[in-house]
C-alpha positions, 0 to 999 in steps of 0.5 A: 748944078756945078759941072764938077758936082754933076759929073761926080753924081753921074759917076757915082750912080752910073760909073760901074757901067763904064768900061775899065778904061773909061773909068780909069780916064774918068777917075784921073780927070775928074777925081784926081784932077789930071790934065788931058796932057798928063792923062795922055802921057800916063795912058800913052795916048794922044790928048785928042784921044783923052778929050774924045774919050771924056766927051764920049763918056760924059754922053754915055753917063748922061744917056743913062741918066736920061733913060733911068733918071736915078739922080733926078729921083735921088734929088727929089727924094732928098728934097722931100726928106729935107722938108720932112726934117724941117717940119719935124724941127718946128714941133716943140715939147709943148705941142705934145700931150705927154712926155712919151709922145715927145720922146717918140717925136725926138726918136723919129727926128733923129732917125730922119736926120740919120737917114738924111746924113747917110744919103 
């Protein structure tokens, strides 16, 4: 997985567990694309302090994922739902005994797609 996408997922799942300062520095770097120099100037700290804080925060977030596995489970469930949606799309109206069954299938397919889009 692309590094930035991975960092975004870590922050989405575990960001609320960070301190306010960690969240603020993380946001400036990964969300607002500030450089270490820009962050250092805005926070009145050294570039090395910014670098150290970001590395430490990455380790903390990865530690949460290693222990809790929320992202891993989320991705596994997303893959399963995607497979179900794909299988549902393979059905055609002629595969159903009557129109009512086809309509139920269509409603279920729409609901699955809605859930998939929400996650």
